[in-house]
Structure formats: C-alpha cells, structure tokens
N, C-alpha and C positions, 0 to 999 in steps of 0.2 A: 545402779550396780551394787550398792551396799545392801539394798533390799533383797536383791537376788541371792547374794551371798548368805544373808541371814536365813532366807528360805531354804537353801540347801542344807544349812546346819540344823534347821528345825524339822526337815522332812522326816527323819527316822522316828520322831516322836508321834507321828500321825499315821504311820503306815499300817498299824494294826486294824484300822477301821475298814479296810478294803474288802469287798465281797468278791469271791470267785464264782462267777456265773457258769453253769454247765451248759455249753453250747456244742454238743457233739457233732463232729463231721461223720459222714458215712464210713463205717469201719466194720464191714462184714468179713466172713471167712475169705472172700475173694481178695480183699486188701491184705489180710494176714498172709495168704498164700503168695501174693505178689511181693510182699515184704520179705518172706523167706527166700524167694527167688533172687531178690536184690542182694540179700546177705550172701547167698551162694556165689553170685556173679562178681560182686564187688569186694567181698571180704574172704571168699573161699572157705566159708563155714557152712556146714550142714547142721541146721538147728531144728529142734522139735517145736519151739515156740519163738516168739519175737520179743520176749521180755529182756529188759536191759537192767544193768546196775549203773545208775547215773554217777558220773565223775565230773561232768562239765555242765555249766549253765551257758548256753550259747544264745547271744542276743542278735536279733535281726531287725530290719525294717522291711515292710512289704513292697516298697517301691510303688505303692498305690495309696492315695490319700483318702479313699473311701472304705469304710469298714465292710459293707456288704459286698463290694467288689472284691476286696481282699479275701474275705471268707469264701467267696464263690470259687476262687482259684484252688481251694483245697477240697471242695465238695466231691468231685469225681474220684473214684477209686483208681482209675487208670490215668496215667499221665497223658495230657492232650498233645496232639501232634505239634502244636505251636511251640512246645518246649524242646525244640530240636537240639538245643545246646546241651541237654542232659539226658536225652533218650539213649539208653544203652541196650535195651532189649524190647521186644514187642510181644505181648503188652508189657508195660513197665509200670510199677507202682507210682501213683501220683505223689507230689510233694505234700507235706503236712508239717504240723508243729503241735506242741503240747498246749501252748497258750497263745492267745492273741489279745493285744491291748489296744483298745480304741483310743482315739485322740483325746477324749475326755477322761481317760484313765480307767475306764471300765475294763475289767479283766474277765476273759472267757477261757475256760478250759475246754479244749477241743477233742481230747482223746485221753485214754488211760496213761498215767505218768510212767508206768513200768513197761509200756509198749514202745518199740522203736519207731520213731517218726523219720521221714525222709526230709531233711532240712539243711544238711551240710555234707560236703564231700569228705569221706574218710572218718568222720567222728560221730555218725548217727548212733552207733552201737554203744556209745558211752555218754551221750549228752541229752539234755532236755532243752528243747527249742522254744524261745519266746519271740514271737513276731509282734512288732509294733507297727500299727497302721500309719503310713507316712513315708517320706523319703522319695516321693515321685520325682522323676527327672534328677535324682541324686541330690535333692534339696536337703539341707540340714534343718528339718522342720519338726522333729519330734518335740512334744510339749512337756511342760513341767508336770502336768498331770500324769503323763506317761512315765516320766522319771520317777515320780512317787510310787506308781504302780510297780515298776521294775525293782525298786528298792524293796518293796514289800515281797515280791515274788522271790527275789534272791534270798532274803532272810527266811521266808517260808520254806523254800526248797532246801536250804542248808540245814534247817531243823528237821525236815522230813527224811532226808537221805544223808546218812552219816558219811558216806564215801565221796560226796561232792567236794572237789578241791580246787577247781578252776572256774574263773569267770572270763568268758571269751567273746569277743566280737566276731561276727561272720567274716569280716575282712582279715581276721587273724588266723583263720583255720589252717593255713599252710605252715604256720609256725610249728605244728605238730608233726610234720613230715619227718620220718625217722624215729618218732616216739612210738612206744608200744600201743598207745591209744589210737594211732592213725592206721586204719586197716585197709585203705583202698589199694587194690592190687594192680589197677591199670594206671601206669605212670603217665599216660597221656590224658587222663580224665581229670581236668582241673578247670575252674572258671575264675574270673576276676571279680571280686566282690568289694563293695565300698560301704556296706551297711553294718551297723548304724553309723552315724557320724562319730568322728574322734571326739568331738565336743561332748556328745551324749555319753560315750563310754567313760570319759574322764570324770564326768559328774557322777555317773553311777558308781564308779570305783571309789570316789571320795566319800560316798555316803553308805558304803558297805565295807565289810572287813573280813579278814581271815581267809580270803580266797586268792589263789595264785593267778598271776598273769601267764600268758602262753610262754612256752620254753624257747623263745628266740627274741631278737632285738626288734621285732615288728609290733610288739605290744604298744598300745596307744600312748602310754606315758613316754615312749621314746620317739614318737612320730612328730 
C-alpha cells in the first residue's frame, strides 16, 4: 500500500517520456458529413465544419480488454446496427475518440484533436475523448501504466488548449444537464455509464491539478 501511494506521488515526474503514436481511424468526407448531420440532429446547429474548441477532457474505458478489438469498434465510419442503444438516424456517424490508451500505457491518437468525436451524449462539441482499453464486464481493471498515460495526456492537453477547464468521467456526463456546454436537444436520449471506475478517476484527479469537476454532486469525489 505504501509503495502504491509513493508511485502515485512520483508519477507526474515521469509522464514527459510518453510517446503519442499516430494511429488514425478512417475519417473521410463521409464521416465529416455524418458528423455534421449528428450536430444538426442532436444540437440543432448548422455548421460548415466539425471543428471544436475543447473545454472538457472526458475519460472513458472501452469495456473491452483487448486493444485491437477496442480499436476495431471505431474503424467503420457508419454506426453498426448492433449499437441500437444510440442509433438516432440512418446512416448515423460511428462512435470515435481522440485517444486510445493500451493496457501497457501506450498512447494512440486516432483523429485530429480539433475535430468533433462521437463519444459522449451532449458534450461532444466541447470535449476531447480519451478511451482506456479495459473495463470489460464493468471490472475496475485499468492499470497503473494507463493512469500514468492519462496524467500525461491531461497535462499535455491543458498546455495545448487554453480553454480546457474540466476533467470529467463518462459516468459524470449528466452533471452538465442544464449547463450551456450540454447541447443534446432530445430529452429522451440518455444512457447509463459506469466508465471509468471511481477509483481510477480519483487517482487521476489526485495527480493532476487546476481542472474543475463537473457542476453537480455526482463528481467522483462525492461518490
């Protein structure tokens, strides 16, 4: 236990050594056009492009313990029919995220950071999504290597985007309902999320600084 606590204290000293590997998912004009359609349907905005100004870093787990399998879920540009829980139009843009972190801590950038990804209800237009491989069957199994990588990414993104102000777990997304950043116009379009674990978010927040928790009492420190 003492060793683990010391590791958490020392983690920020080592995060600068992490490489960001470029592992792009398919993102042609078709995916861009589908993203514009999503923005119109869900946010009631007519946009010329899909560029965003990030305000939130949104942390996920993939609910799959294998990297290649996790990555494959984002590869198609159109949402597969098995995702009946979030299909709102046909065709609909597939889910995506800006980063994926393997279980050994390897970091992959999947798409341009100023493009909107589909990774969270209501907050896609203002957030950068980080997917961590793991959490299959809702297990709390994200690794210390992934924690180190997430600390690195949080600090990296804070320095890159001056307007980022929140660090948020996927299970906290509904805390923003009623906030100007939450844009979903369909009141019936919500899902229940448990990713990542409360333990992982608490450790991440203890090792990063200067970012706000979500604007409600569902933040992980209060759970």
